[in-house]
N, C-alpha and C positions, 0 to 999 in steps of 0.2 A: 317567591314561594304563597301565591295568591289562593291556593286551594285549599278547605278546607283543613284542619289538621286532624289526620285519623288515630285513633286510641283503642288499643284493644288492653281490657285488664281482667289479668290472672291474678286471683284469690279467692281460698274457700269458705272466706266470711261474708255472709250476704249485707252484714250493718257494712261492711267494708269498701264493699264495690259501690253499694246506693251512694253509700255519702261521696266515693270519689266521681261518680259518675253524675250526681248531682253541682257537683264544682267545676268540672271541665266544661259539663255542656252549657252552665249559666255563664260560661266564659266563651263560648263560641267554638269550643274543641268539641268534635264529633266523634263518641264513642262506638264503634262499630260492632262491636264484638264483647261477650264476659265471658270467663273460664271458671271453670272451680278448681281444676286441676291441671296438673301440665301436658297430660294428655291432651284434654280438650282446646288449651292452649297453643299446643303444636297445629293441633288442625285450623282452629279458629285462626289462625297467623296467615297460616298457606291461604286458607278460602277469603279472607278478606284483607288480606295486604295493609294492615294497620303503616303508618307512618312510627308510628311510638306504643310500645307495648310495658302495661307498669305489673311488675313481676312480684309476685309473691314468693318469697324463698321456701318455706314450708307451706306442701301443699301435699293432698295423698297421689295414691298410684303414680304418679312423677314430679319427684320437687322444679322447684324452679330452674334450678342449678341446670340439669339433663333439661327442662324445656330448653334453656338459654342456649345451648349447645345447639341443641339440634336445627331451632329457627337459626342463628348464626350462620350454618352451614349453608345458608341460600343464597350466597352468592355479596354481590358487592349492595345490590339494592334490598340488602334483607333490613327490618325494622329497627330500629333503634331502640333500646331497651335498659328500662328502670329499674332495677331491682328495689323491693319492697321489706322492710327488718322492722323488727322491734327493738333491736339492738346492732346501734352505731361497730363492732367489733366483732358479729358474728361470721367467722371462717367461711361459710354460703358466700357471704359480700365479697370477700378477696375472689374467692375459688370465682364468682361469678362476673367479675371483674376483667379477671386473665382469660376467663373466655368469650369476653369481646362486649362484656354487658357496661353502658355509657354512664354511668355511675347508679347512684344506692338514694333512696331518700325513707327515713324513721317514718311507721305508719302516723306517728299524731304532728307529721305537719299540717299548719296553715294554708287555706284556701290559695291564699296569693305564693306559696312555694311551688304547692302543686303545680298550679299553670306555669307559672314561671318556669320551671322543671323542665316540664312536657318541649314549651317552646325551645328549650335551651340546647336540650340534645336533638331535635330533629334537624337543627344547624348545622350539628356534626360537634357541637362542643362537649366537653365531659362536665358530669357532675361530679364534683369531684370536693370535699373541702381540704384543704391540705395537709392540716394538724390531723385529720381525723385518716385520711392516706398515711401519712408515715406511721400510727399507732397500727394499723391495719399492716403495713409492713412489714414493721418491727416485730411485729406477734409471727407472722404464716412466710417472711419473704423464703427462700430455698428450704423449704420444709420438702421439696417433692412433689409427687402427687402431679396434682392439674394442673401445676403451671411449670411443668418443666417445658412444655413450647415457647417461651415466651424468653428463652436464652439465646437473645439473637446474636449475629455477629454486630457490631456498630461500627467495622472497619467501611462502609460504604458510605459513611455520613461525612459528610466536610467537618473540619474543626472550629466552621460560626455553625454549621448545624449541631455537632455538639453540645455546643453552648448553650442554644436556645431547646434543645431536647430537657439541657440539666436545668435550665430556670424554668421550661414548664412546666417540670419534678416538682419543683418548689413552690408551685401553685400561681404561678403570674400568667395573666389574662395575655391576650396580644396587643391589648395599649400599653401595659406594662411590661412587657418585654418590647415594644416599641421603641417608650424611651430609657431602656435600663439601656438598651446598646445604642441606641441613638441612631436610629429607621425609623424608615416610614412603614406604620400598620400593616399595608399592602407587602409590602418586601418580608416582615416578619412573618403572615397567614401564606406568602410562599414558600419560604422554608418552612414552618409546619408542615403543609402539602407534600412537600420533599421527604421531608419524615419520615411522616407514614406511609409514602408510597414504597420506600427504599426496605422499610422493615416491614411489610406486609400488614398493617396495622388498621384498627379501622378507627379510629378516633383517641383525640386529645388521653380518654381515660385509659386505654392502652400502654400508650405511651409512657404515663405515669409510671404506671408497674413494670417496664420494661427496664428504664430509667435507676428503679430501685435494683431490681432483679440483676442486672449485670454489671453494677456497681459502681454504674455512672453518677449517681446520688448514691451517697452512703445517711444511714437512718439516725437523727442527732438536731439535736435543738436548733441548730443554724449549718443547712445542706450547703456543701460547696461543690459546685459539679470536679468531677476527679481531673478532667484534663487541666482544671483551671488550676490543681491545686499542686498537679505535677510540673506547671511550670512557674511557679513562683520559688 
């Protein structure tokens, strides 16, 4: 990925957009458009085709959740979406992740965290802290509504893929997965790619949500993938 990273900022607060724009551009990231509401975000995404969108949840006319849904129905070449929020347990964040967002950031994020997050999701990685993910799932999982589409059949996955998905849901990186499973990191990446393809998921963020939603991983202090527990 040698081309400049292109970002769309969607937030109804001028100061937030201005601050983020200055931070991103200082790090060589191109801000191609800005939006003050969800309608503008959808239109700007179609017009400018950014790599990543920083999307506020609460905006006038159309909120960030609905805007995320509409943008991500554009197919495999749709941009990555990072949800911006002032609350790490906002129910809209969970719904946005279920709709395909690649992660979320609190608005008081540091400049280094902001630029690192944008670069991370561009490569297809999820932006989810395991502890926060567990809290989100514990609070909102299996409450119906927007998350129903994530109840997928895991029967298409091999035992190894189930194992990888369970560990992935606990927050392990590819390098950590490789060390834990005594596999090459390239092999782990292949397993992750196959999991996403078989389940029709955009990225690791959705895989984490699906792992909890289907019961592959249960919410708790120390999760154990269900199929491993059954084998003991």
